[in-house]
C-alpha positions as CSV (number, residue, x, y, z in Angstrom):
1,X,-78.9,-35.9,-62.3
2,X,-76.8,-34.4,-59.1
3,X,-78.5,-36.2,-56.7
4,X,-78.2,-39.3,-58.6
5,X,-74.8,-39.1,-58.9
6,X,-74.0,-37.9,-55.7
7,X,-76.3,-41.1,-54.2
8,X,-74.5,-43.3,-56.3
9,X,-70.5,-42.3,-55.8
10,X,-70.0,-45.3,-53.1
11,X,-70.5,-47.6,-56.1
12,X,-68.5,-45.0,-57.9
13,X,-65.4,-45.2,-54.8
14,X,-65.7,-48.7,-55.2
15,X,-65.0,-49.2,-59.1
16,X,-62.5,-46.4,-58.4
17,X,-60.8,-48.9,-55.7
18,X,-60.6,-51.6,-58.0
19,X,-59.6,-49.7,-61.1
20,X,-57.2,-47.4,-59.6
21,X,-54.9,-49.7,-57.4
22,X,-52.7,-47.7,-54.8
23,X,-53.6,-45.1,-56.9
24,X,-57.1,-44.6,-56.0
25,X,-56.9,-41.5,-53.6
26,X,-54.9,-39.7,-55.0
27,X,-56.2,-36.2,-56.6
28,X,-55.4,-33.8,-57.7
29,X,-55.2,-30.1,-57.0
30,X,-59.1,-28.9,-57.1
31,X,-57.8,-25.2,-58.1
32,X,-55.8,-26.9,-60.7
33,X,-58.8,-29.0,-62.1
34,X,-61.0,-26.2,-62.5
35,X,-58.7,-24.2,-63.9
36,X,-60.6,-23.0,-67.2
37,X,-58.5,-24.6,-69.9
38,X,-58.4,-27.9,-68.5
39,X,-62.2,-28.3,-67.6
40,X,-62.0,-27.4,-72.2
41,X,-59.4,-29.8,-73.0
42,X,-61.6,-32.6,-70.7
43,X,-63.9,-31.4,-72.9
44,X,-62.4,-32.1,-76.1
45,X,-61.4,-35.2,-74.6
46,X,-65.6,-36.1,-73.9
47,X,-66.4,-35.1,-77.6
48,X,-63.4,-37.4,-79.6
49,X,-64.8,-40.1,-77.2
50,X,-69.0,-39.4,-78.8
51,X,-67.1,-39.7,-82.1
52,X,-65.7,-43.2,-80.8
53,X,-68.8,-43.6,-78.9
54,X,-71.0,-43.3,-83.3
55,X,-67.8,-45.0,-84.9
56,X,-68.2,-48.3,-83.2
57,X,-72.5,-47.4,-83.3
58,X,-71.6,-47.3,-86.9
59,X,-69.5,-50.4,-86.9
60,X,-72.0,-52.0,-86.1
61,X,-75.1,-51.1,-87.8
62,X,-72.5,-51.7,-91.2
63,X,-72.2,-55.3,-89.7
64,X,-76.3,-55.6,-89.0
65,X,-76.5,-55.1,-92.4
66,X,-74.8,-57.0,-94.0
67,X,-75.9,-60.0,-91.8
68,X,-79.3,-59.3,-92.5
69,X,-78.7,-58.7,-96.2
70,X,-77.0,-62.5,-95.8
71,X,-73.5,-61.2,-96.4
72,X,-71.7,-63.3,-93.7
73,X,-70.2,-61.8,-91.1
74,X,-67.3,-63.4,-89.2
75,X,-67.1,-63.6,-85.0
76,X,-64.7,-61.6,-84.9
77,X,-66.1,-58.9,-86.6
78,X,-68.7,-59.6,-84.4
79,X,-66.0,-59.4,-80.8
80,X,-64.5,-56.3,-82.2
81,X,-67.5,-54.3,-82.3
82,X,-68.5,-55.1,-79.0
83,X,-65.0,-54.9,-77.8
84,X,-64.8,-51.1,-78.6
85,X,-67.9,-50.0,-77.9
86,X,-67.0,-51.5,-74.0
87,X,-63.6,-49.9,-74.2
88,X,-64.9,-46.0,-75.4
89,X,-67.9,-47.0,-72.4
90,X,-65.0,-47.8,-69.9
91,X,-62.9,-44.4,-71.7
92,X,-66.5,-41.8,-70.7
93,X,-65.6,-43.8,-67.1
94,X,-62.1,-42.2,-67.1
95,X,-62.8,-38.8,-68.4
96,X,-65.2,-38.4,-66.2
97,X,-63.4,-39.3,-62.9
98,X,-59.9,-37.3,-64.0
99,X,-62.3,-34.2,-65.1
100,X,-63.3,-34.5,-61.1
101,X,-59.5,-34.7,-59.9
102,X,-58.9,-38.3,-59.3
103,X,-55.2,-39.6,-60.9
104,X,-55.7,-42.8,-60.9
105,X,-58.6,-41.7,-64.3
106,X,-55.8,-39.6,-66.0
107,X,-53.7,-42.5,-66.3
108,X,-55.6,-45.0,-67.0
109,X,-57.2,-42.9,-69.2
110,X,-53.4,-41.8,-71.3
111,X,-52.8,-45.4,-71.1
112,X,-55.4,-46.8,-72.7
113,X,-55.0,-43.7,-75.7
114,X,-51.5,-44.9,-76.1
115,X,-51.7,-48.8,-76.1
116,X,-54.8,-49.1,-78.1
117,X,-54.2,-47.7,-81.1
118,X,-50.8,-49.4,-81.5
119,X,-53.6,-53.1,-81.0
120,X,-56.0,-51.6,-83.3
121,X,-53.4,-50.9,-86.4
122,X,-51.4,-53.9,-85.8
123,X,-55.3,-56.6,-86.2
124,X,-55.9,-54.4,-88.8
125,X,-52.6,-55.2,-90.9
126,X,-53.4,-58.5,-90.8
127,X,-54.4,-59.7,-93.6
128,X,-58.0,-61.2,-93.4
129,X,-58.5,-60.6,-90.6
130,X,-61.6,-58.0,-91.1
131,X,-63.4,-56.8,-94.4
132,X,-61.6,-53.7,-95.8
133,X,-64.6,-51.3,-93.6
134,X,-63.5,-53.0,-90.4
135,X,-60.3,-52.1,-90.9
136,X,-60.7,-48.4,-92.3
137,X,-62.7,-48.4,-88.7
138,X,-60.0,-49.1,-86.9
139,X,-57.6,-47.0,-88.7
140,X,-59.9,-44.5,-87.4
141,X,-60.8,-45.6,-85.0
142,X,-57.2,-45.0,-83.4
143,X,-56.4,-41.5,-85.0
144,X,-59.4,-40.4,-83.0
145,X,-58.1,-41.6,-80.1
146,X,-53.8,-40.7,-81.0
147,X,-56.2,-37.0,-81.0
148,X,-57.2,-37.8,-77.4
149,X,-53.6,-38.6,-76.4
150,X,-52.6,-35.9,-78.0
151,X,-54.9,-33.6,-75.8
152,X,-53.5,-36.2,-72.6
153,X,-51.0,-35.1,-73.5
154,X,-51.0,-31.8,-73.2
155,X,-49.1,-29.5,-70.3
156,X,-51.8,-28.8,-68.7
157,X,-53.0,-31.9,-67.4
158,X,-49.3,-33.4,-66.9
159,X,-49.0,-30.8,-64.2
160,X,-52.7,-31.3,-63.1
161,X,-51.7,-34.9,-62.8
162,X,-48.4,-34.8,-61.5
163,X,-47.2,-38.0,-61.2
164,X,-46.9,-39.5,-57.3
165,X,-44.5,-39.6,-55.8
166,X,-43.3,-43.5,-53.9
167,X,-43.7,-44.1,-51.0
168,X,-40.1,-44.6,-48.6
169,X,-40.9,-48.4,-48.5
170,X,-40.9,-48.9,-52.4
171,X,-38.1,-46.8,-52.9
């Protein structure tokens, strides 16, 4: 597996440059990244993302089950299930890159875990947009993301990933 990841690293670095913007090359101190508390926090984030993945797969299964039994499943429900799985895949990538010390990935992961719950809960509050089972899934999805955000906002990770100094020409 490590050999495969090593061979794919140029592709990952390309994705890093695209997703990371001006901070694509900024990395955390390797000793701080390797600290046991840092490793444990990223492990917990990864497990919570597994819960998110299971929620997403569960939503697809419910929608598929309803559709196979002749119940109407709106396009917005199908779109939501696809988006949740896409978001989760993206968050796994960000978590993996952040756990390797990339500042941009930590920054994006933190941003997404703070913004997506607001969006998700706002959509869940729109009357008749989603069926009750999907509203419940959205609330659970949001709560798990807020848990991830809490881990990412821990003093340990904030210390590992300090905000980079602005270049002189941006001040």
